[in-house]
Residue, then its C-alpha position, 0 to 999 in steps of 0.5 A: x500500499x505504501x512504499x517503506x522508507x529508507x529511514x525508519x521512524x523511531x517513536x512510540x504511537x498510542x492509538x486511541x479509537x473505538x473502531x477496531x477495523x480503524x485501528x487495525x489498519x492504521x497500527x498496521x500501516x505505522x508498524x509498517x514504517x517502524x512506529x511502536x504501536x499501543x492502542x486502546x479502545x476507549x479513553x479509560x483504556x487510552x489513559x491505563x495505555x499512556x501511563x504505561x507505554x509513555x508515548x512520543x504521540x497520541x492519535x485520537x478519536x474524539x467520540x468514544x465510550x467513557x469518555x472522549x479523547x479530549x477528555x482523555x487528553x486533559x489527564x495525559x496533560x497532567x503528565x506530559x503537557x506538550x505531548x504531540x497529538x492527532x484528533x481525528x473525528x467524523x464530527x469536527x464541528x461538534x467539538x470545533x471551540x474545543x479543539x480551537x482552545x486545544x490548538x491555541x495551547x498545545x501542539x495538535x493536529x485535526x483529521x476529518x474522518x475519513x482521511x487518507x492514511x498518506x495524511x496521517x502517515x504524513x503528520x506521524x513523520x513531521x520532525x518532533x518540535x520542542x515547543x516553548x511553553x504553552x503559548x505555541x500550537x502546530x499550524x493545522x494542515x490544510x487551513x481548516x478544521x475540514x477533511x485534509x483531503x488535498x491539503x496535506x503532503x503525501x510521504x516520499 
C-alpha cells in the first residue's frame, strides 16, 4: 500500500479509537514504518495505556465510550503537557470550540474522518517540535478544520 521508507520512524504512538477495524489498519501502516504502536479502544483504556507506554505521540478519536478523546488528553497532559496529539473525528464541528482552544495551547493537529492514510502518515513523520511553553501550537494542515483530503503533503 505504502512504499517502505529508507529512514525508519523511531517513535512510540498511542492509538485510541473505538473502531477496531480503523485501529487495526492504522496500526499496521504505522508498524510497517517502524513505529511502535499501542492501541486502546476507549478513553479509559487509552489513559491506562499512556501510563504504561509513555508514547511520543497520541492519535485519538474524539467521540468514544468512557469519555471523549479531549477528556482523556486532559488527564494525559497532567503528566506531559506538550505531548503531540492528532485528534480524528467525523464530527469536527461539534467539538470546534474545544479543538480551537487545544490548538492555542498544545501541539495539536485535527483530521476529519474519513482521511487518507497518507495524510496521517505524513503527520506522524513530521519532525518533533520542541515548543517554548504553552503558547505554541502546531499549525493546522489544510488551513481549516475540514477533511484534509488535498491539504496535506504525501509521504515520499
